[in-house]
mmJSON file of the N, C-alpha and C atoms, coordinates in Angstrom:
{"data_MODEL":{"atom_site":{
"group_PDB":["ATOM","ATOM","ATOM","ATOM","ATOM","ATOM","ATOM","ATOM","ATOM","ATOM","ATOM","ATOM","ATOM","ATOM","ATOM","ATOM","ATOM","ATOM","ATOM","ATOM","ATOM","ATOM","ATOM","ATOM","ATOM","ATOM","ATOM","ATOM","ATOM","ATOM","ATOM","ATOM","ATOM","ATOM","ATOM","ATOM","ATOM","ATOM","ATOM","ATOM","ATOM","ATOM","ATOM","ATOM","ATOM","ATOM","ATOM","ATOM","ATOM","ATOM","ATOM","ATOM","ATOM","ATOM","ATOM","ATOM","ATOM","ATOM","ATOM","ATOM","ATOM","ATOM","ATOM","ATOM","ATOM","ATOM","ATOM","ATOM","ATOM","ATOM","ATOM","ATOM","ATOM","ATOM","ATOM","ATOM","ATOM","ATOM","ATOM","ATOM","ATOM","ATOM","ATOM","ATOM","ATOM","ATOM","ATOM","ATOM","ATOM","ATOM","ATOM","ATOM","ATOM","ATOM","ATOM","ATOM","ATOM","ATOM","ATOM","ATOM","ATOM","ATOM","ATOM","ATOM","ATOM","ATOM","ATOM","ATOM","ATOM","ATOM","ATOM","ATOM","ATOM","ATOM","ATOM","ATOM","ATOM","ATOM","ATOM","ATOM","ATOM","ATOM","ATOM","ATOM","ATOM","ATOM","ATOM","ATOM","ATOM","ATOM","ATOM","ATOM","ATOM","ATOM","ATOM","ATOM","ATOM","ATOM","ATOM","ATOM","ATOM","ATOM","ATOM","ATOM","ATOM","ATOM","ATOM","ATOM","ATOM","ATOM","ATOM","ATOM","ATOM","ATOM","ATOM","ATOM","ATOM","ATOM","ATOM","ATOM","ATOM","ATOM","ATOM","ATOM","ATOM","ATOM","ATOM","ATOM","ATOM","ATOM","ATOM","ATOM","ATOM","ATOM","ATOM","ATOM","ATOM","ATOM","ATOM","ATOM","ATOM","ATOM","ATOM","ATOM","ATOM","ATOM","ATOM","ATOM","ATOM","ATOM","ATOM","ATOM","ATOM","ATOM","ATOM","ATOM","ATOM","ATOM","ATOM","ATOM","ATOM","ATOM","ATOM","ATOM"],
"id":[1,2,3,4,5,6,7,8,9,10,11,12,13,14,15,16,17,18,19,20,21,22,23,24,25,26,27,28,29,30,31,32,33,34,35,36,37,38,39,40,41,42,43,44,45,46,47,48,49,50,51,52,53,54,55,56,57,58,59,60,61,62,63,64,65,66,67,68,69,70,71,72,73,74,75,76,77,78,79,80,81,82,83,84,85,86,87,88,89,90,91,92,93,94,95,96,97,98,99,100,101,102,103,104,105,106,107,108,109,110,111,112,113,114,115,116,117,118,119,120,121,122,123,124,125,126,127,128,129,130,131,132,133,134,135,136,137,138,139,140,141,142,143,144,145,146,147,148,149,150,151,152,153,154,155,156,157,158,159,160,161,162,163,164,165,166,167,168,169,170,171,172,173,174,175,176,177,178,179,180,181,182,183,184,185,186,187,188,189,190,191,192,193,194,195,196,197,198,199,200,201,202,203,204],
"type_symbol":["N","C","C","N","C","C","N","C","C","N","C","C","N","C","C","N","C","C","N","C","C","N","C","C","N","C","C","N","C","C","N","C","C","N","C","C","N","C","C","N","C","C","N","C","C","N","C","C","N","C","C","N","C","C","N","C","C","N","C","C","N","C","C","N","C","C","N","C","C","N","C","C","N","C","C","N","C","C","N","C","C","N","C","C","N","C","C","N","C","C","N","C","C","N","C","C","N","C","C","N","C","C","N","C","C","N","C","C","N","C","C","N","C","C","N","C","C","N","C","C","N","C","C","N","C","C","N","C","C","N","C","C","N","C","C","N","C","C","N","C","C","N","C","C","N","C","C","N","C","C","N","C","C","N","C","C","N","C","C","N","C","C","N","C","C","N","C","C","N","C","C","N","C","C","N","C","C","N","C","C","N","C","C","N","C","C","N","C","C","N","C","C","N","C","C","N","C","C","N","C","C","N","C","C"],
"label_atom_id":["N","CA","C","N","CA","C","N","CA","C","N","CA","C","N","CA","C","N","CA","C","N","CA","C","N","CA","C","N","CA","C","N","CA","C","N","CA","C","N","CA","C","N","CA","C","N","CA","C","N","CA","C","N","CA","C","N","CA","C","N","CA","C","N","CA","C","N","CA","C","N","CA","C","N","CA","C","N","CA","C","N","CA","C","N","CA","C","N","CA","C","N","CA","C","N","CA","C","N","CA","C","N","CA","C","N","CA","C","N","CA","C","N","CA","C","N","CA","C","N","CA","C","N","CA","C","N","CA","C","N","CA","C","N","CA","C","N","CA","C","N","CA","C","N","CA","C","N","CA","C","N","CA","C","N","CA","C","N","CA","C","N","CA","C","N","CA","C","N","CA","C","N","CA","C","N","CA","C","N","CA","C","N","CA","C","N","CA","C","N","CA","C","N","CA","C","N","CA","C","N","CA","C","N","CA","C","N","CA","C","N","CA","C","N","CA","C","N","CA","C","N","CA","C","N","CA","C","N","CA","C","N","CA","C","N","CA","C"],
"label_alt_id":[null,null,null,null,null,null,null,null,null,null,null,null,null,null,null,null,null,null,null,null,null,null,null,null,null,null,null,null,null,null,null,null,null,null,null,null,null,null,null,null,null,null,null,null,null,null,null,null,null,null,null,null,null,null,null,null,null,null,null,null,null,null,null,null,null,null,null,null,null,null,null,null,null,null,null,null,null,null,null,null,null,null,null,null,null,null,null,null,null,null,null,null,null,null,null,null,null,null,null,null,null,null,null,null,null,null,null,null,null,null,null,null,null,null,null,null,null,null,null,null,null,null,null,null,null,null,null,null,null,null,null,null,null,null,null,null,null,null,null,null,null,null,null,null,null,null,null,null,null,null,null,null,null,null,null,null,null,null,null,null,null,null,null,null,null,null,null,null,null,null,null,null,null,null,null,null,null,null,null,null,null,null,null,null,null,null,null,null,null,null,null,null,null,null,null,null,null,null,null,null,null,null,null,null],
"label_comp_id":["MET","MET","MET","ALA","ALA","ALA","LYS","LYS","LYS","ILE","ILE","ILE","VAL","VAL","VAL","LYS","LYS","LYS","GLY","GLY","GLY","GLU","GLU","GLU","THR","THR","THR","ARG","ARG","ARG","GLY","GLY","GLY","ARG","ARG","ARG","PRO","PRO","PRO","GLY","GLY","GLY","LYS","LYS","LYS","TRP","TRP","TRP","ILE","ILE","ILE","LEU","LEU","LEU","ASP","ASP","ASP","PHE","PHE","PHE","TYR","TYR","TYR","GLY","GLY","GLY","GLN","GLN","GLN","ASP","ASP","ASP","GLY","GLY","GLY","LYS","LYS","LYS","ARG","ARG","ARG","HIS","HIS","HIS","TRP","TRP","TRP","GLU","GLU","GLU","THR","THR","THR","TYR","TYR","TYR","ASP","ASP","ASP","THR","THR","THR","GLN","GLN","GLN","LYS","LYS","LYS","GLU","GLU","GLU","ALA","ALA","ALA","LYS","LYS","LYS","ARG","ARG","ARG","GLU","GLU","GLU","LEU","LEU","LEU","GLY","GLY","GLY","LYS","LYS","LYS","ARG","ARG","ARG","LEU","LEU","LEU","GLU","GLU","GLU","GLU","GLU","GLU","VAL","VAL","VAL","ARG","ARG","ARG","LYS","LYS","LYS","GLY","GLY","GLY","THR","THR","THR","TYR","TYR","TYR","ARG","ARG","ARG","PRO","PRO","PRO","PRO","PRO","PRO","THR","THR","THR","GLU","GLU","GLU","MET","MET","MET","PRO","PRO","PRO","THR","THR","THR","VAL","VAL","VAL","ALA","ALA","ALA","THR","THR","THR","LEU","LEU","LEU","ALA","ALA","ALA","ALA","ALA","ALA"],
"label_asym_id":["A","A","A","A","A","A","A","A","A","A","A","A","A","A","A","A","A","A","A","A","A","A","A","A","A","A","A","A","A","A","A","A","A","A","A","A","A","A","A","A","A","A","A","A","A","A","A","A","A","A","A","A","A","A","A","A","A","A","A","A","A","A","A","A","A","A","A","A","A","A","A","A","A","A","A","A","A","A","A","A","A","A","A","A","A","A","A","A","A","A","A","A","A","A","A","A","A","A","A","A","A","A","A","A","A","A","A","A","A","A","A","A","A","A","A","A","A","A","A","A","A","A","A","A","A","A","A","A","A","A","A","A","A","A","A","A","A","A","A","A","A","A","A","A","A","A","A","A","A","A","A","A","A","A","A","A","A","A","A","A","A","A","A","A","A","A","A","A","A","A","A","A","A","A","A","A","A","A","A","A","A","A","A","A","A","A","A","A","A","A","A","A","A","A","A","A","A","A","A","A","A","A","A","A"],
"label_entity_id":["1","1","1","1","1","1","1","1","1","1","1","1","1","1","1","1","1","1","1","1","1","1","1","1","1","1","1","1","1","1","1","1","1","1","1","1","1","1","1","1","1","1","1","1","1","1","1","1","1","1","1","1","1","1","1","1","1","1","1","1","1","1","1","1","1","1","1","1","1","1","1","1","1","1","1","1","1","1","1","1","1","1","1","1","1","1","1","1","1","1","1","1","1","1","1","1","1","1","1","1","1","1","1","1","1","1","1","1","1","1","1","1","1","1","1","1","1","1","1","1","1","1","1","1","1","1","1","1","1","1","1","1","1","1","1","1","1","1","1","1","1","1","1","1","1","1","1","1","1","1","1","1","1","1","1","1","1","1","1","1","1","1","1","1","1","1","1","1","1","1","1","1","1","1","1","1","1","1","1","1","1","1","1","1","1","1","1","1","1","1","1","1","1","1","1","1","1","1","1","1","1","1","1","1"],
"label_seq_id":[1,1,1,2,2,2,3,3,3,4,4,4,5,5,5,6,6,6,7,7,7,8,8,8,9,9,9,10,10,10,11,11,11,12,12,12,13,13,13,14,14,14,15,15,15,16,16,16,17,17,17,18,18,18,19,19,19,20,20,20,21,21,21,22,22,22,23,23,23,24,24,24,25,25,25,26,26,26,27,27,27,28,28,28,29,29,29,30,30,30,31,31,31,32,32,32,33,33,33,34,34,34,35,35,35,36,36,36,37,37,37,38,38,38,39,39,39,40,40,40,41,41,41,42,42,42,43,43,43,44,44,44,45,45,45,46,46,46,47,47,47,48,48,48,49,49,49,50,50,50,51,51,51,52,52,52,53,53,53,54,54,54,55,55,55,56,56,56,57,57,57,58,58,58,59,59,59,60,60,60,61,61,61,62,62,62,63,63,63,64,64,64,65,65,65,66,66,66,67,67,67,68,68,68],
"pdbx_PDB_ins_code":[null,null,null,null,null,null,null,null,null,null,null,null,null,null,null,null,null,null,null,null,null,null,null,null,null,null,null,null,null,null,null,null,null,null,null,null,null,null,null,null,null,null,null,null,null,null,null,null,null,null,null,null,null,null,null,null,null,null,null,null,null,null,null,null,null,null,null,null,null,null,null,null,null,null,null,null,null,null,null,null,null,null,null,null,null,null,null,null,null,null,null,null,null,null,null,null,null,null,null,null,null,null,null,null,null,null,null,null,null,null,null,null,null,null,null,null,null,null,null,null,null,null,null,null,null,null,null,null,null,null,null,null,null,null,null,null,null,null,null,null,null,null,null,null,null,null,null,null,null,null,null,null,null,null,null,null,null,null,null,null,null,null,null,null,null,null,null,null,null,null,null,null,null,null,null,null,null,null,null,null,null,null,null,null,null,null,null,null,null,null,null,null,null,null,null,null,null,null,null,null,null,null,null,null],
"Cartn_x":[-12.647,-12.598,-11.296,-11.21,-9.924,-10.2,-9.397,-9.634,-8.124,-8.191,-7.121,-7.477,-6.586,-6.901,-5.8,-6.194,-5.186,-4.458,-3.219,-2.326,-2.611,-3.141,-3.549,-4.44,-5.356,-6.271,-5.676,-4.349,-3.819,-2.522,-2.216,-0.865,0.411,0.066,1.147,0.896,1.065,0.699,1.533,1.033,1.674,1.695,1.178,1.146,-0.251,-0.142,-1.431,-1.367,-2.354,-2.306,-3.26,-2.794,-3.624,-3.957,-5.201,-5.649,-6.609,-6.135,-6.811,-6.562,-7.553,-7.464,-6.772,-5.854,-5.164,-6.049,-5.582,-6.399,-6.547,-5.558,-5.594,-6.681,-7.208,-8.155,-7.663,-6.299,-5.611,-5.657,-5.482,-5.535,-4.119,-3.896,-2.63,-2.583,-1.552,-1.547,-0.146,-0.207,1.031,1.03,2.036,2.096,2.765,2.24,2.764,2.82,3.757,3.936,2.732,2.158,1.09,-0.083,-1.1,-2.449,-2.333,-1.849,-1.795,-0.984,0.047,0.874,0.103,-0.543,-1.311,-2.528,-3.166,-4.216,-3.682,-2.545,-1.867,-1.649,-0.96,-0.792,-1.916,-2.968,-4.219,-4.724,-4.723,-5.111,-4.251,-2.88,-2.061,-2.309,-2.578,-2.875,-4.018,-5.108,-6.44,-6.327,-5.592,-5.297,-4.542,-3.603,-2.736,-3.772,-4.57,-5.346,-6.42,-6.787,-7.958,-7.398,-6.083,-5.309,-4.806,-4.779,-4.152,-2.74,-2.008,-0.628,0.101,-0.762,-0.376,0.487,1.77,2.512,2.974,2.647,3.025,4.64,5.262,6.741,7.401,6.637,7.249,7.307,6.776,6.74,7.778,8.151,9.05,10.54,11.201,12.636,13.541,14.399,15.506,16.687,17.541,18.665,19.469,19.734,20.562,20.123,18.757,18.35,18.483,18.359,18.511,20.007,20.751,22.343,22.944,22.348,22.707,22.546],
"Cartn_y":[-2.728,-1.675,-0.897,0.378,1.076,2.46,3.02,4.291,4.935,6.237,6.955,7.545,7.423,7.989,8.817,9.878,10.586,9.876,10.019,9.282,9.372,10.516,10.659,9.684,9.157,8.084,6.756,6.559,5.214,5.38,6.449,6.46,6.825,7.488,8.119,9.489,10.36,11.821,12.457,13.179,13.923,13.088,11.799,10.79,10.592,10.117,9.621,8.065,7.336,5.851,5.33,4.63,3.994,2.604,2.295,1.094,0.305,-0.922,-1.565,-3.14,-3.828,-5.225,-5.747,-6.671,-7.2,-8.224,-8.825,-9.974,-11.086,-11.311,-12.434,-12.322,-11.187,-10.732,-10.38,-10.25,-9.678,-8.15,-7.664,-6.262,-5.716,-4.536,-3.957,-2.408,-1.925,-0.433,0.016,1.177,1.797,3.276,3.795,5.137,6.161,7.318,8.364,9.647,10.611,11.919,12.871,12.797,13.805,12.985,13.631,13.239,12.928,13.916,13.835,12.526,12.366,11.152,9.767,9.734,8.617,8.339,9.504,9.373,8.825,9.156,8.742,7.254,6.896,5.372,4.574,5.144,4.294,3.959,4.811,4.531,3.333,3.452,2.449,0.957,1.156,-0.266,-0.781,-0.014,-0.635,-1.348,-0.638,-1.057,-2.54,-2.585,-3.712,-4.889,-4.494,-5.586,-5.969,-5.238,-5.523,-6.397,-6.288,-6.969,-8.22,-8.237,-9.587,-9.569,-8.416,-8.235,-7.594,-7.242,-6.636,-7.765,-7.402,-8.19,-7.218,-7.688,-6.707,-6.77,-5.77,-5.669,-6.78,-7.363,-8.558,-9.778,-9.854,-10.98,-10.829,-9.52,-9.181,-9.933,-10.267,-10.911,-9.865,-10.125,-9.246,-9.271,-8.105,-8.081,-9.335,-9.744,-10.774,-12.045,-12.348,-13.481,-13.467,-12.238,-12.142,-12.317,-11.794,-11.794,-13.269,-14.031,-15.384,-16.496],
"Cartn_z":[-0.653,0.139,0.209,-0.21,-0.08,0.445,1.312,1.724,2.225,2.187,2.74,3.999,5.048,6.477,6.891,7.636,8.416,9.34,9.54,10.314,11.877,12.201,13.685,14.132,13.402,13.858,14.045,13.38,13.548,14.196,15.001,15.668,14.74,13.532,12.791,12.41,13.355,13.195,12.054,11.215,10.159,8.891,8.896,7.735,7.254,6.017,5.463,5.289,5.463,5.47,4.289,3.519,2.459,3.045,3.117,3.69,2.514,2.292,1.186,1.213,0.551,0.599,-0.748,-0.788,-1.914,-2.634,-3.653,-4.391,-3.552,-2.67,-1.826,-0.547,-0.545,0.657,1.905,1.89,3.192,3.045,4.33,4.512,4.421,3.731,3.519,4.015,4.585,4.786,4.364,3.765,3.28,3.879,4.199,4.824,3.861,3.713,2.822,3.527,3.094,3.675,3.425,2.101,1.745,1.244,1.382,0.851,-0.633,-1.354,-2.824,-3.197,-2.46,-2.842,-2.656,-1.373,-1.083,-2.227,-2.658,-3.663,-4.839,-5.335,-6.449,-6.377,-5.26,-5.027,-4.853,-4.379,-4.285,-5.699,-6.635,-8.088,-8.535,-8.319,-8.733,-8.022,-6.811,-6.082,-6.412,-6.66,-7.03,-8.462,-9.318,-10.683,-10.796,-9.675,-9.551,-9.014,-8.034,-7.36,-8.344,-9.369,-10.296,-11.143,-11.68,-12.725,-12.144,-10.691,-9.989,-9.909,-10.212,-10.177,-9.024,-7.964,-6.726,-6.012,-5.475,-4.537,-3.426,-2.228,-1.034,-0.984,-0.537,-0.398,0.356,1.219,2.075,1.124,-0.049,-0.786,-2.052,-2.157,-3.208,-2.997,-3.841,-3.699,-3.309,-2.446,-1.99,-3.063,-2.911,-3.732,-3.525,-2.22,-1.884,-2.612,-2.785,-3.315,-4.885,-5.39,-6.775,-7.322,-6.39,-6.682,-6.513,-5.749,-5.39,-6.653],
"occupancy":[1.0,1.0,1.0,1.0,1.0,1.0,1.0,1.0,1.0,1.0,1.0,1.0,1.0,1.0,1.0,1.0,1.0,1.0,1.0,1.0,1.0,1.0,1.0,1.0,1.0,1.0,1.0,1.0,1.0,1.0,1.0,1.0,1.0,1.0,1.0,1.0,1.0,1.0,1.0,1.0,1.0,1.0,1.0,1.0,1.0,1.0,1.0,1.0,1.0,1.0,1.0,1.0,1.0,1.0,1.0,1.0,1.0,1.0,1.0,1.0,1.0,1.0,1.0,1.0,1.0,1.0,1.0,1.0,1.0,1.0,1.0,1.0,1.0,1.0,1.0,1.0,1.0,1.0,1.0,1.0,1.0,1.0,1.0,1.0,1.0,1.0,1.0,1.0,1.0,1.0,1.0,1.0,1.0,1.0,1.0,1.0,1.0,1.0,1.0,1.0,1.0,1.0,1.0,1.0,1.0,1.0,1.0,1.0,1.0,1.0,1.0,1.0,1.0,1.0,1.0,1.0,1.0,1.0,1.0,1.0,1.0,1.0,1.0,1.0,1.0,1.0,1.0,1.0,1.0,1.0,1.0,1.0,1.0,1.0,1.0,1.0,1.0,1.0,1.0,1.0,1.0,1.0,1.0,1.0,1.0,1.0,1.0,1.0,1.0,1.0,1.0,1.0,1.0,1.0,1.0,1.0,1.0,1.0,1.0,1.0,1.0,1.0,1.0,1.0,1.0,1.0,1.0,1.0,1.0,1.0,1.0,1.0,1.0,1.0,1.0,1.0,1.0,1.0,1.0,1.0,1.0,1.0,1.0,1.0,1.0,1.0,1.0,1.0,1.0,1.0,1.0,1.0,1.0,1.0,1.0,1.0,1.0,1.0,1.0,1.0,1.0,1.0,1.0,1.0],
"B_iso_or_equiv":[0.0,0.0,0.0,0.0,0.0,0.0,0.0,0.0,0.0,0.0,0.0,0.0,0.0,0.0,0.0,0.0,0.0,0.0,0.0,0.0,0.0,0.0,0.0,0.0,0.0,0.0,0.0,0.0,0.0,0.0,0.0,0.0,0.0,0.0,0.0,0.0,0.0,0.0,0.0,0.0,0.0,0.0,0.0,0.0,0.0,0.0,0.0,0.0,0.0,0.0,0.0,0.0,0.0,0.0,0.0,0.0,0.0,0.0,0.0,0.0,0.0,0.0,0.0,0.0,0.0,0.0,0.0,0.0,0.0,0.0,0.0,0.0,0.0,0.0,0.0,0.0,0.0,0.0,0.0,0.0,0.0,0.0,0.0,0.0,0.0,0.0,0.0,0.0,0.0,0.0,0.0,0.0,0.0,0.0,0.0,0.0,0.0,0.0,0.0,0.0,0.0,0.0,0.0,0.0,0.0,0.0,0.0,0.0,0.0,0.0,0.0,0.0,0.0,0.0,0.0,0.0,0.0,0.0,0.0,0.0,0.0,0.0,0.0,0.0,0.0,0.0,0.0,0.0,0.0,0.0,0.0,0.0,0.0,0.0,0.0,0.0,0.0,0.0,0.0,0.0,0.0,0.0,0.0,0.0,0.0,0.0,0.0,0.0,0.0,0.0,0.0,0.0,0.0,0.0,0.0,0.0,0.0,0.0,0.0,0.0,0.0,0.0,0.0,0.0,0.0,0.0,0.0,0.0,0.0,0.0,0.0,0.0,0.0,0.0,0.0,0.0,0.0,0.0,0.0,0.0,0.0,0.0,0.0,0.0,0.0,0.0,0.0,0.0,0.0,0.0,0.0,0.0,0.0,0.0,0.0,0.0,0.0,0.0,0.0,0.0,0.0,0.0,0.0,0.0],
"pdbx_formal_charge":[null,null,null,null,null,null,null,null,null,null,null,null,null,null,null,null,null,null,null,null,null,null,null,null,null,null,null,null,null,null,null,null,null,null,null,null,null,null,null,null,null,null,null,null,null,null,null,null,null,null,null,null,null,null,null,null,null,null,null,null,null,null,null,null,null,null,null,null,null,null,null,null,null,null,null,null,null,null,null,null,null,null,null,null,null,null,null,null,null,null,null,null,null,null,null,null,null,null,null,null,null,null,null,null,null,null,null,null,null,null,null,null,null,null,null,null,null,null,null,null,null,null,null,null,null,null,null,null,null,null,null,null,null,null,null,null,null,null,null,null,null,null,null,null,null,null,null,null,null,null,null,null,null,null,null,null,null,null,null,null,null,null,null,null,null,null,null,null,null,null,null,null,null,null,null,null,null,null,null,null,null,null,null,null,null,null,null,null,null,null,null,null,null,null,null,null,null,null,null,null,null,null,null,null],
"auth_seq_id":[1,1,1,2,2,2,3,3,3,4,4,4,5,5,5,6,6,6,7,7,7,8,8,8,9,9,9,10,10,10,11,11,11,12,12,12,13,13,13,14,14,14,15,15,15,16,16,16,17,17,17,18,18,18,19,19,19,20,20,20,21,21,21,22,22,22,23,23,23,24,24,24,25,25,25,26,26,26,27,27,27,28,28,28,29,29,29,30,30,30,31,31,31,32,32,32,33,33,33,34,34,34,35,35,35,36,36,36,37,37,37,38,38,38,39,39,39,40,40,40,41,41,41,42,42,42,43,43,43,44,44,44,45,45,45,46,46,46,47,47,47,48,48,48,49,49,49,50,50,50,51,51,51,52,52,52,53,53,53,54,54,54,55,55,55,56,56,56,57,57,57,58,58,58,59,59,59,60,60,60,61,61,61,62,62,62,63,63,63,64,64,64,65,65,65,66,66,66,67,67,67,68,68,68],
"auth_comp_id":["MET","MET","MET","ALA","ALA","ALA","LYS","LYS","LYS","ILE","ILE","ILE","VAL","VAL","VAL","LYS","LYS","LYS","GLY","GLY","GLY","GLU","GLU","GLU","THR","THR","THR","ARG","ARG","ARG","GLY","GLY","GLY","ARG","ARG","ARG","PRO","PRO","PRO","GLY","GLY","GLY","LYS","LYS","LYS","TRP","TRP","TRP","ILE","ILE","ILE","LEU","LEU","LEU","ASP","ASP","ASP","PHE","PHE","PHE","TYR","TYR","TYR","GLY","GLY","GLY","GLN","GLN","GLN","ASP","ASP","ASP","GLY","GLY","GLY","LYS","LYS","LYS","ARG","ARG","ARG","HIS","HIS","HIS","TRP","TRP","TRP","GLU","GLU","GLU","THR","THR","THR","TYR","TYR","TYR","ASP","ASP","ASP","THR","THR","THR","GLN","GLN","GLN","LYS","LYS","LYS","GLU","GLU","GLU","ALA","ALA","ALA","LYS","LYS","LYS","ARG","ARG","ARG","GLU","GLU","GLU","LEU","LEU","LEU","GLY","GLY","GLY","LYS","LYS","LYS","ARG","ARG","ARG","LEU","LEU","LEU","GLU","GLU","GLU","GLU","GLU","GLU","VAL","VAL","VAL","ARG","ARG","ARG","LYS","LYS","LYS","GLY","GLY","GLY","THR","THR","THR","TYR","TYR","TYR","ARG","ARG","ARG","PRO","PRO","PRO","PRO","PRO","PRO","THR","THR","THR","GLU","GLU","GLU","MET","MET","MET","PRO","PRO","PRO","THR","THR","THR","VAL","VAL","VAL","ALA","ALA","ALA","THR","THR","THR","LEU","LEU","LEU","ALA","ALA","ALA","ALA","ALA","ALA"],
"auth_asym_id":["A","A","A","A","A","A","A","A","A","A","A","A","A","A","A","A","A","A","A","A","A","A","A","A","A","A","A","A","A","A","A","A","A","A","A","A","A","A","A","A","A","A","A","A","A","A","A","A","A","A","A","A","A","A","A","A","A","A","A","A","A","A","A","A","A","A","A","A","A","A","A","A","A","A","A","A","A","A","A","A","A","A","A","A","A","A","A","A","A","A","A","A","A","A","A","A","A","A","A","A","A","A","A","A","A","A","A","A","A","A","A","A","A","A","A","A","A","A","A","A","A","A","A","A","A","A","A","A","A","A","A","A","A","A","A","A","A","A","A","A","A","A","A","A","A","A","A","A","A","A","A","A","A","A","A","A","A","A","A","A","A","A","A","A","A","A","A","A","A","A","A","A","A","A","A","A","A","A","A","A","A","A","A","A","A","A","A","A","A","A","A","A","A","A","A","A","A","A","A","A","A","A","A","A"],
"auth_atom_id":["N","CA","C","N","CA","C","N","CA","C","N","CA","C","N","CA","C","N","CA","C","N","CA","C","N","CA","C","N","CA","C","N","CA","C","N","CA","C","N","CA","C","N","CA","C","N","CA","C","N","CA","C","N","CA","C","N","CA","C","N","CA","C","N","CA","C","N","CA","C","N","CA","C","N","CA","C","N","CA","C","N","CA","C","N","CA","C","N","CA","C","N","CA","C","N","CA","C","N","CA","C","N","CA","C","N","CA","C","N","CA","C","N","CA","C","N","CA","C","N","CA","C","N","CA","C","N","CA","C","N","CA","C","N","CA","C","N","CA","C","N","CA","C","N","CA","C","N","CA","C","N","CA","C","N","CA","C","N","CA","C","N","CA","C","N","CA","C","N","CA","C","N","CA","C","N","CA","C","N","CA","C","N","CA","C","N","CA","C","N","CA","C","N","CA","C","N","CA","C","N","CA","C","N","CA","C","N","CA","C","N","CA","C","N","CA","C","N","CA","C","N","CA","C","N","CA","C","N","CA","C","N","CA","C","N","CA","C"],
"pdbx_PDB_model_num":[1,1,1,1,1,1,1,1,1,1,1,1,1,1,1,1,1,1,1,1,1,1,1,1,1,1,1,1,1,1,1,1,1,1,1,1,1,1,1,1,1,1,1,1,1,1,1,1,1,1,1,1,1,1,1,1,1,1,1,1,1,1,1,1,1,1,1,1,1,1,1,1,1,1,1,1,1,1,1,1,1,1,1,1,1,1,1,1,1,1,1,1,1,1,1,1,1,1,1,1,1,1,1,1,1,1,1,1,1,1,1,1,1,1,1,1,1,1,1,1,1,1,1,1,1,1,1,1,1,1,1,1,1,1,1,1,1,1,1,1,1,1,1,1,1,1,1,1,1,1,1,1,1,1,1,1,1,1,1,1,1,1,1,1,1,1,1,1,1,1,1,1,1,1,1,1,1,1,1,1,1,1,1,1,1,1,1,1,1,1,1,1,1,1,1,1,1,1,1,1,1,1,1,1]
}}}
């Protein structure tokens, strides 16, 4: 399940929220300024989840870890 929701319904007025489940079954939210941007990213996220390549930003290595 994936959807785009107006931010007002989730306490983020003026924003658009991308709400989807990753391949691990966990729910993820991403916030965007425009609906068009959210729709574009939704397509990308669904493709990443389908391929099994989606990694949430919290699991990505930081610059400090890469530089060490």
